[in-house]
C-alpha positions in Angstrom: -18.8 13.4 -8.2 -18.2 17.1 -8.3 -15.0 18.8 -9.2 -14.7 20.1 -5.3 -14.7 16.9 -4.0 -12.1 15.2 -6.4 -9.8 18.0 -5.1 -10.5 17.1 -1.6 -9.6 13.6 -2.4 -5.7 12.1 -1.7 -5.0 9.9 -4.6 -1.6 7.9 -5.6 0.5 9.5 -8.6 1.1 7.2 -11.3 4.8 6.6 -10.7 4.0 5.9 -7.3 1.0 3.5 -8.3 3.5 2.0 -10.8 6.0 0.9 -8.2 3.2 -0.3 -5.4 1.3 -2.5 -8.9 4.8 -3.6 -9.5 4.9 -4.9 -5.8 1.5 -6.3 -6.1 2.3 -8.2 -9.4 5.4 -10.1 -7.6 2.6 -11.0 -4.5 0.1 -12.5 -7.3 2.9 -14.5 -9.1 4.2 -16.2 -5.8 0.4 -17.0 -4.7 0.3 -14.9 -1.9 -2.6 -12.6 -3.2 -5.1 -12.6 -5.6 -7.1 -9.1 -5.3 -6.6 -5.4 -4.4 -8.6 -2.1 -3.8 -7.6 1.4 -3.9 -9.4 3.9 -1.9 -8.8 7.7 -2.2 -10.3 9.6 0.9 -9.9 12.7 2.3 -7.0 12.7 4.6 -5.0 9.6 3.1 -5.2 7.0 0.1 -5.0 3.5 0.3 -3.8 0.4 -1.5 -4.9 -2.8 0.2 -3.8 -6.3 -0.9 -6.3 -9.3 0.0 -5.2 -13.2 0.1 -8.8 -13.7 -1.4 -11.5 -11.4 -2.3 -13.7 -12.2 0.7 -11.2 -11.3 3.5 -9.5 -8.5 5.5 -6.5 -7.0 3.7 -3.2 -8.8 4.1 -1.4 -5.7 3.8 -2.5 -1.9 3.4 -0.1 0.6 2.0 -1.1 4.1 3.0 0.0 7.7 2.0 -1.0 10.4 4.6 0.1 13.4 3.3 -0.2 15.3 6.7 2.3 13.4 8.3 5.0 13.6 5.7 7.2 16.3 7.9 6.2 14.0 11.0 6.9 10.1 10.8 6.7 10.2 6.7 3.5 10.1 4.4 3.9 6.4 3.8 3.0 3.3 5.9 2.4 -0.3 5.5 0.0 -1.7 8.1 -0.8 -5.5 8.9 -4.4 -6.8 8.8 -4.6 -5.8 12.8 -3.7 -2.3 12.1 -0.2 -2.5 13.5 2.6 -0.7 11.2 5.3 -3.0 9.9 7.2 0.1 8.2 6.7 3.6 8.1 9.0 6.2 5.8 9.2 9.5 4.0 9.4 7.7 0.7 7.7 4.9 -1.1 10.8 3.1 -3.1 12.5 2.2 0.3 9.5 1.3 2.3 8.6 -1.2 -0.6 11.5 -2.8 0.0 9.8 -4.5 2.7 8.4 -7.1 0.2 11.6 -8.0 -1.0 12.2 -9.9 2.2 9.4 -12.3 1.5 10.9 -13.1 -1.8 13.3 -15.7 -0.6 11.9 -18.7 1.5 14.0 -21.5 3.0 14.1 -24.7 1.4 14.9 -28.1 3.0 
């Protein structure tokens, strides 16, 4: 990959990736997912969370810097592409996954 191609790619900063991997680790520990993928594209960075390797992503966490001043640079997407949560900062956005930590026991 040439230097100019790397400069045009959107990627996660290390603290952002640490926060996302922390959430992913909790999902793995609870048995909800088993694989992930990171994609750096020209307009956005995508962290995809898979239940199994051969399936569509269960969740996609996207960083789109062009939307930072509009709806917010961050969003969580469902398998069909529906936006589950959108925001300007990653920390509050990742609290979406905290709701999944609690289960009703009968």
